[in-house]
N, C-alpha and C positions, 0 to 999 in steps of 0.2 A: 764760891757760894755768895749769895747776896749779902750786902752789908746789913748787919742786924739793925732793926728799927726799934727805938724806944717809944715811938708814938703808937701806943697800943690802942689809941682811939681811931686810927685810920685802918679800917678793915681791909682796904685794898692792899696794904703792905704787911698785914699781920699774919705771919706764917703759922696759923693755928685754926682748928675747927673744933667741933664738940668732942672729938676723939683724940686728936693728936696735936702737938705743937713742936716747933723747932727747939732744939736743945738750948739755944741762947736765950729763949724766953722763959726758962725755968725761974720761978720766983716772981715773974711779972704777970703771968696768966695762969688760969687753971686748966688742966688737961689730964686725961687719963694716962697719957704717956708722953714723954719728950724724946725726940729722935734727932740724930744728926742729919738724916736724909741721904738719898742716893742721887748721884749725878747722872742725868740722862740728857739727851738732846733731841730736838725736833727731827723727825724722819720725813714727814710729808712736806711738800713745798711750803704750805701754810697750815697751821693747826689752831683751832679755836681754843681760847681759855675762857671758861664760863664761871659764873658765880656759884653755880651748883650743877650737878649732872643734868644735861638737857635744859639748862637754864639760860639766862641772858648772857650774850657775848660781852666780855669786858675788855679783852685785848687778844692779841694773836702771838703765836710762837713761830718764828721763821725756821726753815730747815737749817740744822747744824747749830742753832742757838741753844744754850744750855737751860735745863729745867731741873730744879731740885725736887725730887719726889719724896714726900713725907709720908704718904699713905696710899695704898691701892685697895680699892673696894670693887670687886667684880671687874667690869670693863673700864673703870675710871681711875685716874690718878689725881690725887690732891697734892699741890705743891706750889712752887714759886719760880717765876721767870727770873733767871739769874741777872739778866741785863739791867732790869729796873726794879726788881723786887716785887713785882706784881704777883698776887696770889690768886689761885683758882683751880678749876678742874679741867682736865683734858682726857681724851680717850687714850688708853694705854697703847693702842695700835699707832698712835701718833708719835711715839717715843722709841728711842733706841739708846743703848748705853753710850755715854759720851766719850769722845776722844779729844785730844788736844788739836786745835785748829791753827792753820798757818795763814790762810787767805780768806777773803770775802768777795762776794759778787758785787762789783762796783757799777755795773750797768743796770738798767731797769729790770732786766731779767736775762737769763741765759739758759742753755740746754745742757743736760747731762747725756753723754753718749756712751754706747757700749765700747767703742773703739775710738782711737784718735783719728777719725775720718768723718768728714761732713756727711758722707753717705751711709755711715753705719747706723745701727738702730738707735733711735731717740728714746731715752728712758724716762726722763721727766724734766719738767720746767723748774728752774730755780729762781726765786725772786731776788731783787736787790736786798742785800744784807745777809744772804745765806752765808754760812761759815763752813769752810772745808779744810781738809788736811791734804796738801799737795806733796807728793813724793818725788816728782820729776816732770820733765817735759818731753814731748814727742812732736817735733815740728811746731805747729800752731796750737797744740793742745797740751793742757796740764793733765798729768796722770794723778788720780786721787788715790789715797791709801786704800779705799774700798774697791779699787780696780777700774772705776769708770773714768771718763774724760770730760773736760770742760775747756772751752776756748780760752787760751792764755790771756788775750787782751781784754777779757771780761772780768779779770780778777786783779785784786791788789793784795799785797801783804798786809796782814793785820798790824796796825801801828804805822803803816805808810799811808797816813790819812790824806784826804783831799784838802784843798785850801779854802774853798768858798761854799759854805753850807747852803747858801741861797741857790747856787747853780744846781746843787744836788736836788733841792726841793723842786726846782723848776722842771726837772725830768718827769715829775708826777702830774704835770698839766693834763687835764682831761681824764685822769683816773677817777673812777666812780667813788662817791662818798659812801663810807660804811662806818657806822657807829662801832667803835672798838677796833676798826681795821688798822692794819699795820703793814700793808704790802701793796704792790702795784695792782693787785686784784680789787682792792678797795681799801680806803684809808680815811681816818678822821683827822680833825684839825691838829690835835696834839700828837697823834701818831706821825703826821707829816713832819712836825718840828723835831720830834725825838729821833726819827730815822735820819734826817738830814744832819743834825748835830752829832749823832753817834759817829758818822763817817768823816767828820773833821776832828775827831778825838775829844769831843766835849760830852761829858756825861750829862744826860737829861732824864728827869723823871718822865713818867708816862702821860700824866693827865695835865690839863691846862692850869688848874689851880695850883698843882705842885710846881709846875714850871714858873708860874708867876711868883711863887714864894722863893724859888731856889735860883733862878737864872737872872743874871745881869743886874743893872741898876736902873731904878725908875727915873724917867726923864721929867724935867720940868715941863709944864704945859706950853711954855714959850719956845721950847726947842723944836726945831724942824726934824721930821723923821729922815732917816737915811737908810741905805741898803743894809739889810741885816738886822734892823731893829725888829723886836717882837711886839705885836699889838695885842692887848688883852681886853676881853670882856669877861664877865662872870660866865664861865663855862665855854669860852671860845678863845682861840688864839690864831693870829695870822703873822705873816712874814713880809716886811717891807722889801720890795725889789728896787725901789727908788723913793724919792721924796713923796710921791703922790700915789703910787700903785702898790697894792697889797696882794700877796699870794696866800690862798687858804683853801682848805678842804671844807666845803660848806654844804649843809643840808638844804639851804635855800635853792642852790643850783643842782645839788646832788652830784657835784663834781669838784675837782681841784681847779680853781680858776684864778685869774688875775683881774682885779677890778679896782677902781679908784677908792682909796680909803674913805674919802668924804662920802661917797655913795653908800658904802657899807655902813658907816656910822649913822647916816641919816635913816637908812632902812631899819637898822636895829633899834634906833631911838624911837622911830615911829611905831614899831611893834610893841614896845614897852615890855619886852620879854626878858631883858637882861641889862646889866649896868656896865658902862665903859669904865675900865680900870686904869688905862694909860699905856704908854709905850715903855719898853725896857731895852736897854742897850747892853749887849754882851761885853764883858771886860776883855775878852779875847775872841778871835774868830777861828783859831785852830790851835 
């Protein structure tokens, strides 16, 4: 289950609505009932999490990633993404009972097949970050507990994390920008940072303001950027790939791009839309 939050002012992480609240919030919030919640996981390649049914997209749940269901009303489930504690609504058809997972998809995406054969029936696409339970191998394919197959070299064991989160983020170059997006089908600035850090074993909040508060140490203005530094504005974050160039998912280009930090700073400053906050350096890379 997600770590309980005592910041009851942050509605993004508050596992409660007007009807129900998570059990650990008893005494902190008012609700008609308090429940432990049931463990489910994403069934679709990518599932939207919304502020309310048919409302604004706030984030996404990837296939095999856990979701704590607190309430079901008709076709919708209210609950919490276990990875980062984000709260919202998703369609019940997007979920299936959770199982323990052993591996994750480490490439930008892969295919699930009916048999361990490249010519067998293709069942569905699985995005980077999908979590799966592997029970064995058949040649070049991993056999899943559910009976389907995925290419072995597209998977890594959970806990066998990669070393350079910047290289992971660079795989998303030219992926379309999507507010609240969290997959190679579409991603936003903080989703890109969170996805990359997760797969080097660094826990990351979902949104850029949370990341600014929780990740790394703030650099002095005199320090030169280096690869892996995070660059923050109010409402935006990027990743330095070297001293001068920054990788980010940006609504300006509607893509994940690499461009000079100086150019981005000048553009944002000219727009007067948001304020530069500074650079932060992670205390560890993996």
